[in-house]
VOPAGU-2260 file (C-alpha; in pm, 1 decimal, decimal comma):
REM VOPAGU-2260
SITE   aa  ch    i         X         Y         Z
SITE  MET   A    0  -14975,1  -10831,6   -8637,9
SITE  ARG   A    1  -15130,9  -11170,7   -8684,8
SITE  PHE   A    2  -15246,7  -11384,4   -8420,8
SITE  ILE   A    3  -15104,5  -11729,3   -8485,8
SITE  GLY   A    4  -15172,0  -11938,1   -8145,3
SITE  ARG   A    5  -15117,8  -11938,8   -7764,3
SITE  VAL   A    6  -14881,9  -12017,7   -7494,9
SITE  ALA   A    7  -14843,5  -12389,9   -7412,5
SITE  ASP   A    8  -14828,0  -12517,2   -7026,5
SITE  GLY   A    9  -14480,3  -12515,7   -6879,9
SITE  ALA   A   10  -14386,5  -12156,2   -6968,3
SITE  THR   A   11  -14124,4  -11992,9   -6754,2
SITE  GLU   A   12  -13992,7  -11646,6   -6766,5
SITE  THR   A   13  -13725,6  -11719,3   -6988,6
SITE  ARG   A   14  -13886,9  -11981,0   -7213,0
SITE  ALA   A   15  -14233,6  -12093,5   -7341,7
SITE  ARG   A   16  -14380,6  -12303,1   -7629,2
SITE  LEU   A   17  -14612,2  -12177,5   -7868,9
SITE  ILE   A   18  -14898,9  -12406,7   -8007,4
SITE  LEU   A   19  -14985,5  -12281,1   -8358,9
SITE  LEU   A   20  -15340,3  -12244,4   -8499,4
SITE  LYS   A   21  -15470,8  -12469,9   -8753,3
SITE  ASP   A   22  -15257,4  -12470,5   -9094,6
SITE  MET   A   23  -14998,9  -12199,4   -8940,4
SITE  GLU   A   24  -14716,8  -12465,3   -8962,8
SITE  ARG   A   25  -14707,1  -12389,1   -9340,1
SITE  GLN   A   26  -14672,6  -11996,1   -9307,9
SITE  VAL   A   27  -14456,1  -11942,5   -8976,5
SITE  LEU   A   28  -14101,5  -12006,5   -8974,4
SITE  ALA   A   29  -13825,2  -12038,8   -8720,7
SITE  GLU   A   30  -13620,0  -11703,5   -8647,5
SITE  GLU   A   31  -13944,8  -11495,8   -8704,2
SITE  LEU   A   32  -14035,9  -11221,4   -8435,7
SITE  VAL   A   33  -14341,7  -11255,7   -8228,0
SITE  LEU   A   34  -14511,9  -11056,4   -7939,8
SITE  ILE   A   35  -14663,5  -11231,5   -7650,2
SITE  LYS   A   36  -14944,8  -11034,5   -7480,7
SITE  ASN   A   37  -14871,0  -11186,1   -7146,8
SITE  GLY   A   38  -15174,9  -11267,9   -6937,4
SITE  GLY   A   39  -15447,9  -11199,2   -7233,5
SITE  GLU   A   40  -15566,9  -10977,0   -7488,4
SITE  ILE   A   41  -15754,2  -10729,4   -7270,8
SITE  ASN   A   42  -15517,7  -10645,7   -6975,1
SITE  PRO   A   43  -15187,3  -10794,5   -7019,4
SITE  VAL   A   44  -14923,7  -10797,1   -6768,0
SITE  ASN   A   45  -14666,3  -10694,4   -7023,9
SITE  GLU   A   46  -14579,6  -10779,8   -7389,7
SITE  ILE   A   47  -14291,3  -10965,8   -7459,7
SITE  LEU   A   48  -14069,6  -10962,5   -7776,6
SITE  GLY   A   49  -13961,0  -11319,9   -7855,0
SITE  VAL   A   50  -13788,0  -11528,2   -8143,0
SITE  LEU   A   51  -13913,6  -11876,3   -8264,5
SITE  ARG   A   52  -13692,1  -12152,5   -8244,1
SITE  GLU   A   53  -13727,2  -12535,9   -8234,7
SITE  GLY   A   54  -14026,3  -12586,0   -8446,3
SITE  LEU   A   55  -14172,7  -12927,6   -8355,7
SITE  GLY   A   56  -14468,2  -13160,9   -8507,0
SITE  LYS   A   57  -14646,6  -13419,7   -8307,7
SITE  ASN   A   58  -14883,5  -13688,5   -8417,5
SITE  GLU   A   59  -14956,5  -13929,0   -8127,4
SITE  PHE   A   60  -15085,3  -14177,3   -8362,5
SITE  LEU   A   61  -14720,7  -14212,7   -8548,4
SITE  SER   A   62  -14510,0  -14268,8   -8220,1
SITE  HIS   A   63  -14187,5  -14451,6   -8339,2
SITE  THR   A   64  -14173,6  -14618,7   -7987,3
SITE  SER   A   65  -14517,7  -14812,8   -7990,1
SITE  TYR   A   66  -14690,0  -15012,1   -8240,2
SITE  ARG   A   67  -15033,1  -14906,4   -8322,9
SITE  PRO   A   68  -15278,4  -14966,9   -8604,8
SITE  ASP   A   69  -15164,6  -14630,3   -8790,9
SITE  VAL   A   70  -14814,9  -14712,9   -8798,8
SITE  ALA   A   71  -14904,9  -15076,3   -8930,1
SITE  TYR   A   72  -15108,8  -14901,4   -9199,9
SITE  LEU   A   73  -14836,5  -14643,8   -9280,8
SITE  ARG   A   74  -14572,3  -14941,7   -9312,1
SITE  HIS   A   75  -14831,5  -15087,5   -9577,1
SITE  GLY   A   76  -14802,5  -14747,8   -9770,2
SITE  GLY   A   77  -15154,1  -14612,0   -9641,5
SITE  GLU   A   78  -15202,7  -14231,7   -9546,3
SITE  PRO   A   79  -15201,5  -14215,4   -9162,9
SITE  SER   A   80  -15472,8  -13971,1   -9004,8
SITE  GLY   A   81  -15384,4  -13619,7   -8917,6
SITE  ALA   A   82  -15648,5  -13541,5   -8675,5
SITE  ARG   A   83  -15437,2  -13551,5   -8389,0
SITE  GLU   A   84  -15120,6  -13342,2   -8531,7
SITE  VAL   A   85  -15004,7  -13058,6   -8307,5
SITE  TYR   A   86  -14741,2  -12809,4   -8431,6
SITE  SER   A   87  -14540,1  -12586,4   -8189,3
SITE  PHE   A   88  -14231,1  -12347,4   -8162,6
SITE  ALA   A   89  -14033,4  -12291,1   -7846,3
SITE  ILE   A   90  -14031,8  -11907,4   -7784,3
SITE  GLU   A   91  -13697,3  -11731,8   -7656,0
SITE  PRO   A   92  -13799,1  -11414,9   -7486,7
SITE  ILE   A   93  -13603,4  -11126,5   -7598,9
SITE  GLY   A   94  -13743,9  -10881,6   -7341,4
SITE  VAL   A   95  -14043,7  -10681,7   -7217,7
SITE  ILE   A   96  -14143,4  -10377,1   -7449,5
SITE  THR   A   97  -14182,0  -10077,2   -7226,8
SITE  ASP   A   98  -14209,5   -9724,4   -7259,8
SITE  GLU   A   99  -13810,8   -9660,9   -7235,9
SITE  GLY   A  100  -13738,2   -9930,3   -7467,0
SITE  ILE   A  101  -13683,9  -10299,3   -7380,6
SITE  GLU   A  102  -13594,0  -10485,7   -7039,6
SITE  PRO   A  103  -13559,1  -10815,6   -6928,9
SITE  ASN   A  104  -13888,2  -11034,6   -6876,9
SITE  ARG   A  105  -13934,3  -11127,2   -6488,2
SITE  ALA   A  106  -14282,0  -11233,4   -6510,4
SITE  ILE   A  107  -14368,3  -11626,3   -6553,2
SITE  ILE   A  108  -14535,2  -11630,3   -6932,7
SITE  GLN   A  109  -14890,4  -11730,3   -6879,6
SITE  PRO   A  110  -15030,3  -12037,1   -7051,0
SITE  ARG   A  111  -15319,8  -11922,0   -7284,8
SITE  SER   A  112  -15153,8  -11615,3   -7386,7
SITE  PRO   A  113  -15204,2  -11507,0   -7737,3
SITE  VAL   A  114  -14910,8  -11473,0   -7965,2
SITE  TYR   A  115  -14892,8  -11259,3   -8271,5
SITE  LEU   A  116  -14637,8  -11302,2   -8558,1
SITE  LEU   A  117  -14502,7  -10940,8   -8621,3
SITE  GLU   A  118  -14539,3  -10838,4   -8997,6
SITE  ASP   A  119  -14347,9  -10580,9   -9231,9
SITE  LYS   A  120  -14565,9  -10284,3   -9082,9
SITE  ASP   A  121  -14496,5  -10413,7   -8705,9
SITE  ASN   A  122  -14116,0  -10306,4   -8688,8
SITE  PRO   A  123  -14021,2  -10349,2   -8327,0
SITE  PHE   A  124  -13677,2  -10178,4   -8338,9
SITE  HIS   A  125  -13853,3   -9844,3   -8322,1
SITE  LYS   A  126  -13988,4   -9959,4   -7996,4
SITE  ILE   A  127  -13683,3  -10145,0   -7861,1
SITE  VAL   A  128  -13472,5   -9819,0   -7922,1
SITE  ARG   A  129  -13660,7   -9563,0   -7730,7
SITE  GLY   A  130  -13439,1   -9311,0   -7534,2
SITE  LYS   A  131  -13101,1   -9448,0   -7689,9
SITE  ASP   A  132  -12866,5   -9257,0   -7939,7
SITE  ILE   A  133  -12860,6   -9497,8   -8193,1
SITE  ILE   A  134  -12735,8   -9532,3   -8566,5
SITE  TRP   A  135  -12917,0   -9742,5   -8813,2
SITE  SER   A  136  -12706,7  -10007,8   -8988,1
SITE  ASP   A  137  -12771,8  -10085,2   -9368,6
SITE  ALA   A  138  -12828,6  -10437,8   -9221,3
SITE  TYR   A  139  -13181,5  -10590,9   -9169,0
SITE  LEU   A  140  -13342,4  -10881,3   -9029,1
SITE  GLU   A  141  -13377,3  -11167,3   -9266,2
SITE  GLY   A  142  -13690,8  -11145,9   -9466,0
SITE  HIS   A  143  -13785,4  -10793,8   -9355,5
SITE  PRO   A  144  -13578,9  -10549,7   -9564,2
SITE  SER   A  145  -13754,8  -10224,2   -9395,5
SITE  TRP   A  146  -13636,9  -10380,6   -9051,8
SITE  LYS   A  147  -13282,2  -10198,9   -9029,8
SITE  ILE   A  148  -13079,3  -10318,8   -8755,4
SITE  PRO   A  149  -13000,3  -10053,9   -8474,6
SITE  PHE   A  150  -12663,3   -9981,0   -8297,9
SITE  ASP   A  151  -12615,3   -9799,0   -7962,7
SITE  ARG   A  152  -12396,7   -9511,9   -8030,7
SITE  THR   A  153  -12285,7   -9561,1   -7662,9
SITE  PHE   A  154  -12096,9   -9882,3   -7761,9
SITE  LEU   A  155  -11931,2   -9786,1   -8089,3
SITE  PRO   A  156  -11587,0   -9657,9   -7930,7
SITE  TYR   A  157  -11543,7  -10023,6   -7791,3
SITE  HIS   A  158  -11310,2  -10237,8   -7965,5
SITE  VAL   A  159  -11490,3  -10510,3   -8155,0
SITE  GLY   A  160  -11375,9  -10882,4   -8238,4
SITE  VAL   A  161  -11570,7  -11064,4   -8518,6
SITE  TYR   A  162  -11521,0  -11429,3   -8450,2
SITE  GLY   A  163  -11689,6  -11750,6   -8605,7
SITE  SER   A  164  -11625,5  -12050,0   -8787,0
SITE  THR   A  165  -11450,5  -12066,2   -9134,7
SITE  GLY   A  166  -11721,7  -11978,4   -9394,7
SITE  CYS   A  167  -11962,2  -11784,6   -9168,9
SITE  GLY   A  168  -11943,3  -11464,9   -9308,2
SITE  LYS   A  169  -11696,4  -11280,2   -9084,6
SITE  SER   A  170  -11516,3  -11101,4   -9377,4
SITE  TRP   A  171  -11853,2  -11009,2   -9567,7
SITE  PHE   A  172  -11995,5  -10893,1   -9212,7
SITE  THR   A  173  -11718,9  -10661,1   -9133,6
SITE  ARG   A  174  -11648,2  -10542,6   -9488,8
SITE  HIS   A  175  -12030,5  -10476,5   -9577,7
SITE  ILE   A  176  -12201,3  -10384,4   -9247,2
SITE  LEU   A  177  -11938,9  -10288,4   -8980,7
SITE  ILE   A  178  -11690,7  -10055,6   -9163,8
SITE  PRO   A  179  -11975,6   -9868,9   -9352,0
SITE  LEU   A  180  -12156,7   -9817,7   -9015,8
SITE  TYR   A  181  -11828,8   -9681,3   -8817,0
SITE  ARG   A  182  -11742,2   -9460,2   -9110,4
SITE  ARG   A  183  -12091,3   -9317,7   -9138,3
SITE  ALA   A  184  -12051,5   -9267,9   -8747,0
SITE  GLY   A  185  -11751,7   -9057,6   -8794,8
SITE  TYR   A  186  -11495,6   -9288,4   -8692,6
SITE  LYS   A  187  -11188,1   -9447,0   -8884,7
SITE  VAL   A  188  -11111,5   -9837,8   -8881,9
SITE  LEU   A  189  -10847,6  -10009,0   -8809,6
SITE  ILE   A  190  -10858,8  -10397,0   -8900,1
SITE  LEU   A  191  -10599,3  -10623,7   -8752,3
SITE  ASP   A  192  -10496,5  -10978,7   -8857,2
SITE  TRP   A  193  -10698,6  -10928,0   -9185,2
SITE  SER   A  194  -10673,6  -11214,5   -9411,6
SITE  GLY   A  195  -11025,5  -11230,7   -9573,6
């Protein structure tokens, strides 16, 4: 895990904002998984797995709603100051990692809590499937080929619908992920309304 920043003010149990450390905006991307040590490094209240969304860059000198010297300088081809730039991401909690797997977060995410970017060796899926009868698919989280996606065997006998807009990959997902998964689990597959 790599320390990338801290939780900003205004966090709730279902949403938080991450302020990135200097130059991390060049490395950290949306849709990455992070771990929040809620309450601090030493004795956290809990550890929350989350996904980064809605990256935001702010520079108070470059506000488009007010005219400042930096805006005038920029309009005439100058390079404005980056001294007060702040980069952040929204964190959407997936859940709290526990000894039994993963559970909903009910605690307020505390401002100043450290946030860590999960790297390849930190595969979170092994922690969240504890105690469940799972089967591993051939699919993986984008950018992390070793992070295979687990499926809970309890729900495999249920009917499955694959929905989405034209061109989003429904046929590919069904052919290359779902069908092989069900076959490996010992099921036969019947596809209705197949047109792909």
